[in-house]
Backbone as JSON, one array per atom type, in Angstrom:
{
  "sequence": "MSEGTAPAADAASVADQAARERLLYLRSSIDNLDAALVHLLAERFKCTQQVGELKARHSLPPADPAREAAQIERLRRLAEDARLDPAFAEKFLNFIIDEVVRHHRAIAGRAQERAGEPAEPNAPAAG",
  "N": [[69.02, 133.03, 80.35], [69.76, 135.53, 82.6], [70.05, 139.14, 82.62], [71.94, 139.9, 84.51], [73.8, 137.85, 84.74], [75.41, 137.57, 82.45], [77.49, 139.65, 82.28], [79.01, 138.84, 84.47], [79.89, 136.32, 83.67], [81.41, 137.06, 81.46], [83.39, 138.57, 82.76], [84.55, 136.59, 84.3], [85.6, 135.05, 82.26], [87.5, 136.81, 81.19], [89.12, 137.07, 83.43], [89.96, 134.42, 83.66], [91.44, 134.21, 81.28], [93.44, 136.1, 81.75], [94.64, 134.89, 83.93], [95.59, 132.55, 82.72], [97.45, 133.65, 80.93], [99.25, 134.81, 82.73], [100.11, 132.52, 84.03], [101.43, 131.19, 81.91], [103.5, 133.04, 81.48], [104.86, 132.92, 83.96], [105.61, 130.22, 83.97], [107.31, 130.19, 81.78], [109.38, 131.76, 82.78], [110.23, 130.05, 84.84], [111.12, 127.89, 83.28], [113.3, 129.11, 82.02], [114.92, 129.62, 84.26], [115.38, 126.98, 85.12], [116.92, 126.07, 82.96], [119.15, 127.71, 83.3], [120.03, 126.77, 85.8], [120.79, 124.14, 85.11], [122.94, 124.67, 83.4], [124.65, 126.0, 85.17], [125.12, 123.94, 87.03], [126.45, 122.18, 85.33], [128.81, 123.63, 84.83], [129.79, 123.71, 87.43], [130.28, 120.98, 87.88], [132.28, 120.58, 86.0], [134.39, 121.91, 87.22], [134.59, 120.43, 89.63], [135.3, 118.01, 88.57], [137.9, 118.5, 87.75], [139.02, 118.93, 90.26], [138.76, 116.36, 91.31], [140.5, 114.96, 89.61], [142.93, 116.18, 90.28], [143.1, 115.47, 92.99], [143.32, 112.69, 92.69], [145.76, 112.46, 91.32], [147.5, 113.23, 93.29], [147.14, 111.46, 95.29], [145.13, 112.04, 97.16], [142.31, 111.86, 99.4], [139.02, 110.99, 98.14], [136.85, 112.24, 99.34], [136.12, 115.01, 101.48], [135.31, 115.51, 104.44], [135.39, 117.67, 106.33], [135.49, 119.99, 104.75], [133.1, 119.6, 103.35], [131.21, 119.82, 105.43], [131.65, 122.49, 106.19], [130.87, 123.77, 103.85], [128.18, 123.09, 103.75], [127.18, 124.42, 106.0], [127.75, 127.05, 105.19], [126.12, 127.24, 102.9], [123.61, 126.93, 104.07], [123.45, 129.32, 105.53], [123.49, 131.17, 103.41], [121.1, 130.41, 102.19], [119.23, 131.08, 104.17], [119.57, 133.88, 104.15], [118.6, 134.38, 101.62], [116.01, 133.76, 101.93], [115.23, 131.14, 101.57], [114.38, 127.82, 102.3], [116.55, 126.51, 104.61], [116.94, 123.8, 105.2], [116.11, 122.53, 102.88], [118.04, 123.56, 101.12], [120.3, 122.38, 102.21], [119.75, 119.64, 101.78], [119.81, 119.64, 99.0], [122.49, 120.4, 98.47], [123.81, 118.25, 99.72], [123.01, 116.19, 98.04], [124.36, 116.93, 95.69], [127.01, 116.88, 96.62], [127.29, 114.13, 97.24], [127.19, 113.08, 94.66], [129.45, 114.26, 93.51], [131.51, 113.15, 95.1], [131.19, 110.51, 94.41], [131.98, 110.65, 91.73], [134.65, 111.45, 92.15], [135.68, 109.2, 93.43], [135.49, 107.37, 91.34], [137.26, 108.49, 89.5], [139.64, 108.27, 90.99], [139.78, 105.5, 91.14], [140.18, 104.84, 88.43], [142.66, 106.05, 88.06], [144.22, 104.51, 89.77], [144.06, 102.05, 88.49], [145.39, 102.67, 86.1], [147.89, 102.99, 87.13], [148.5, 100.47, 87.73], [147.59, 99.43, 90.07], [145.27, 97.67, 92.15], [141.92, 98.66, 91.88], [139.69, 100.1, 94.26], [136.57, 99.96, 94.41], [134.5, 100.04, 96.31], [135.51, 101.25, 98.52], [135.54, 103.05, 101.59], [134.95, 106.59, 101.94], [137.7, 108.62, 102.49], [138.76, 110.8, 105.15]],
  "CA": [[70.08, 133.69, 81.07], [69.32, 136.88, 82.98], [71.0, 140.18, 82.27], [72.97, 140.0, 85.54], [74.8, 136.78, 84.68], [76.31, 137.7, 81.3], [78.74, 140.36, 82.6], [79.8, 138.04, 85.4], [80.53, 135.28, 82.87], [82.45, 137.73, 80.68], [84.46, 138.94, 83.69], [85.24, 135.35, 84.65], [86.37, 134.66, 81.08], [88.65, 137.7, 81.13], [89.99, 136.7, 84.55], [90.58, 133.15, 83.3], [92.44, 134.47, 80.25], [94.55, 136.78, 82.42], [95.32, 133.88, 84.75], [96.33, 131.67, 81.81], [98.6, 134.41, 80.43], [100.2, 134.93, 83.84], [100.67, 131.18, 84.23], [102.39, 130.97, 80.84], [104.64, 133.9, 81.75], [105.6, 132.36, 85.1], [106.22, 128.96, 83.55], [108.43, 130.54, 80.91], [110.46, 132.17, 83.68], [110.71, 128.83, 85.5], [111.89, 127.15, 82.28], [114.59, 129.81, 81.86], [115.71, 129.37, 85.48], [115.81, 125.58, 85.07], [118.02, 126.0, 82.0], [120.31, 128.33, 83.94], [120.5, 125.83, 86.82], [121.48, 123.03, 84.45], [124.23, 125.16, 82.92], [125.48, 126.25, 86.35], [125.55, 122.64, 87.54], [127.45, 121.65, 84.41], [130.06, 124.34, 85.1], [130.26, 123.26, 88.74], [130.84, 119.64, 87.75], [133.56, 120.69, 85.29], [135.39, 122.26, 88.24], [134.79, 119.32, 90.56], [136.02, 116.97, 87.82], [139.31, 118.86, 87.84], [139.41, 118.68, 91.65], [138.91, 114.91, 91.43], [141.73, 114.56, 88.92], [144.04, 116.67, 91.1], [143.16, 114.6, 94.18], [143.82, 111.37, 92.29], [147.19, 112.59, 90.99], [148.28, 113.44, 94.51], [146.69, 110.44, 96.25], [144.29, 112.64, 98.2], [141.05, 111.14, 99.5], [137.96, 111.53, 97.3], [135.92, 113.05, 100.14], [136.72, 115.91, 102.48], [134.17, 115.78, 105.33], [135.46, 118.99, 106.96], [135.08, 120.95, 103.71], [131.68, 119.39, 103.09], [130.45, 120.39, 106.56], [131.75, 123.94, 106.1], [130.06, 124.2, 102.72], [126.77, 122.95, 104.12], [126.87, 125.56, 106.88], [127.78, 128.26, 104.36], [124.93, 127.24, 102.05], [122.45, 127.16, 104.94], [123.41, 130.77, 105.8], [123.06, 131.82, 102.17], [119.68, 130.11, 102.0], [118.48, 131.92, 105.11], [119.62, 135.25, 103.63], [117.78, 134.43, 100.41], [114.66, 133.33, 102.31], [115.02, 129.78, 101.07], [114.43, 126.85, 103.4], [117.91, 125.99, 104.75], [116.93, 122.33, 105.16], [116.06, 122.18, 101.46], [119.36, 123.88, 100.57], [121.23, 121.35, 102.69], [119.47, 118.4, 101.04], [120.26, 119.86, 97.63], [123.95, 120.35, 98.46], [124.21, 116.87, 100.03], [122.82, 115.42, 96.81], [125.46, 117.29, 94.8], [128.26, 116.37, 97.22], [127.32, 112.68, 97.05], [127.51, 112.82, 93.25], [130.85, 114.66, 93.31], [132.37, 112.14, 95.74], [131.09, 109.31, 93.55], [132.87, 110.91, 90.59], [136.04, 111.45, 92.62], [136.07, 107.8, 93.65], [135.67, 106.74, 90.02], [138.51, 109.03, 88.96], [140.72, 107.65, 91.76], [139.85, 104.11, 90.71], [140.81, 104.78, 87.11], [144.07, 106.39, 88.26], [144.88, 103.33, 90.37], [144.16, 101.02, 87.45], [146.46, 103.07, 85.18], [149.16, 102.8, 87.84], [148.68, 99.04, 87.94], [147.12, 99.05, 91.4], [143.87, 97.25, 92.12], [140.97, 99.72, 92.28], [138.83, 99.76, 95.39], [135.34, 100.69, 94.12], [133.63, 100.18, 97.47], [136.26, 101.75, 99.67], [134.88, 104.19, 102.21], [135.6, 107.88, 101.7], [138.66, 109.0, 103.51], [138.53, 112.15, 105.64]],
  "C": [[69.6, 135.1, 81.37], [70.4, 137.87, 82.62], [72.15, 140.24, 83.26], [74.05, 138.95, 85.43], [75.78, 136.93, 83.53], [77.57, 138.48, 81.63], [79.62, 139.56, 83.56], [80.55, 136.94, 84.65], [81.66, 135.88, 82.03], [83.65, 138.08, 81.56], [85.26, 137.7, 84.07], [86.11, 134.88, 83.49], [87.63, 135.51, 80.95], [89.65, 137.34, 82.23], [90.7, 135.38, 84.24], [91.68, 133.35, 82.26], [93.67, 135.15, 80.87], [95.35, 135.79, 83.27], [96.14, 132.95, 83.87], [97.58, 132.37, 81.28], [99.67, 134.54, 81.51], [100.89, 133.59, 84.1], [101.72, 130.87, 83.16], [103.65, 131.79, 81.05], [105.5, 133.32, 82.88], [106.29, 131.06, 84.72], [107.4, 129.19, 82.62], [109.63, 130.98, 81.75], [111.07, 130.97, 84.39], [111.57, 128.02, 84.52], [113.27, 127.78, 82.07], [115.49, 129.57, 83.07], [116.21, 127.93, 85.52], [116.99, 125.41, 84.12], [119.29, 126.59, 82.61], [120.89, 127.41, 85.01], [121.29, 124.67, 86.2], [122.86, 123.48, 83.99], [125.18, 125.45, 84.09], [125.99, 124.94, 86.95], [126.62, 122.03, 86.64], [128.8, 122.32, 84.64], [130.65, 123.89, 86.43], [130.92, 121.89, 88.63], [132.11, 119.63, 86.91], [134.67, 121.02, 86.28], [135.65, 121.09, 89.17], [135.49, 118.15, 89.88], [137.52, 117.24, 87.91], [139.85, 118.65, 89.26], [139.66, 117.17, 91.83], [140.18, 114.41, 90.78], [142.96, 114.99, 89.72], [144.21, 115.8, 92.35], [143.74, 113.24, 93.81], [145.3, 111.41, 91.99], [148.05, 112.67, 92.24], [147.86, 112.5, 95.65], [145.94, 111.04, 97.44], [142.96, 111.9, 98.24], [139.95, 111.79, 98.66], [136.98, 112.43, 98.05], [136.7, 113.87, 101.15], [135.6, 116.33, 103.43], [134.21, 117.16, 105.99], [135.02, 120.07, 105.97], [133.59, 120.83, 103.45], [130.83, 120.01, 104.19], [130.48, 121.92, 106.5], [130.88, 124.47, 104.96], [128.56, 124.12, 103.03], [126.36, 124.11, 105.02], [126.81, 126.86, 106.1], [126.51, 128.35, 103.52], [123.66, 127.47, 102.87], [122.31, 128.65, 105.25], [122.95, 131.54, 104.56], [121.57, 131.61, 101.93], [118.82, 130.98, 102.92], [118.43, 133.36, 104.62], [118.71, 135.43, 102.42], [116.33, 134.04, 100.67], [114.25, 132.02, 101.64], [115.16, 128.85, 102.26], [115.83, 126.26, 103.5], [117.97, 124.46, 104.71], [116.88, 121.85, 103.71], [117.43, 122.41, 100.83], [120.37, 122.82, 100.98], [121.01, 120.03, 101.95], [120.0, 118.5, 99.61], [121.79, 119.74, 97.56], [124.45, 118.94, 98.78], [124.07, 115.98, 98.81], [123.98, 115.67, 95.84], [126.77, 116.72, 95.33], [128.37, 114.86, 97.02], [127.72, 112.33, 95.61], [128.98, 113.16, 92.97], [131.79, 113.61, 93.89], [132.35, 110.85, 94.93], [132.01, 109.47, 92.34], [134.33, 110.86, 91.0], [136.53, 110.03, 92.88], [136.33, 107.1, 92.33], [136.98, 107.22, 89.39], [139.7, 108.38, 89.66], [140.88, 106.2, 91.35], [140.51, 103.96, 89.36], [142.3, 105.09, 87.21], [144.83, 105.21, 88.84], [145.07, 102.24, 89.32], [145.28, 101.36, 86.46], [147.83, 102.86, 85.82], [149.43, 101.33, 88.13], [148.26, 98.57, 89.31], [145.68, 98.58, 91.29], [142.97, 98.41, 92.62], [140.11, 99.21, 93.41], [137.52, 100.5, 95.24], [134.44, 100.91, 95.33], [134.34, 100.69, 98.71], [135.55, 102.95, 100.26], [135.66, 105.47, 101.91], [136.55, 108.17, 102.85], [138.43, 110.45, 103.92], [139.65, 113.01, 105.27]]
}
């Protein structure tokens, strides 16, 4: 090994160590954000569960397409402001909305069964 290669190898080793430390730091931040997202989603679903129960008690439809469209537009604007891909934000919200409507339908079905009415598990969402 020549004298010129040892410092370069040492520098690469230091750079590799710095990169590994930075990677660990960033991954730790990502893990914290993922935990926060899970907790936020849990809180959101607690609220939507109550909405579903309220809708079922008052025979309101499980889905509200006008509200959903307004929320998607609102989220797209927020995403643009935050420099997040609005198409990604829309896909994410649509995924959540689909799950919420599924829960609302299940709640409505259970309410119908308690009332002695036949549940309609495959009924289309009402507007």
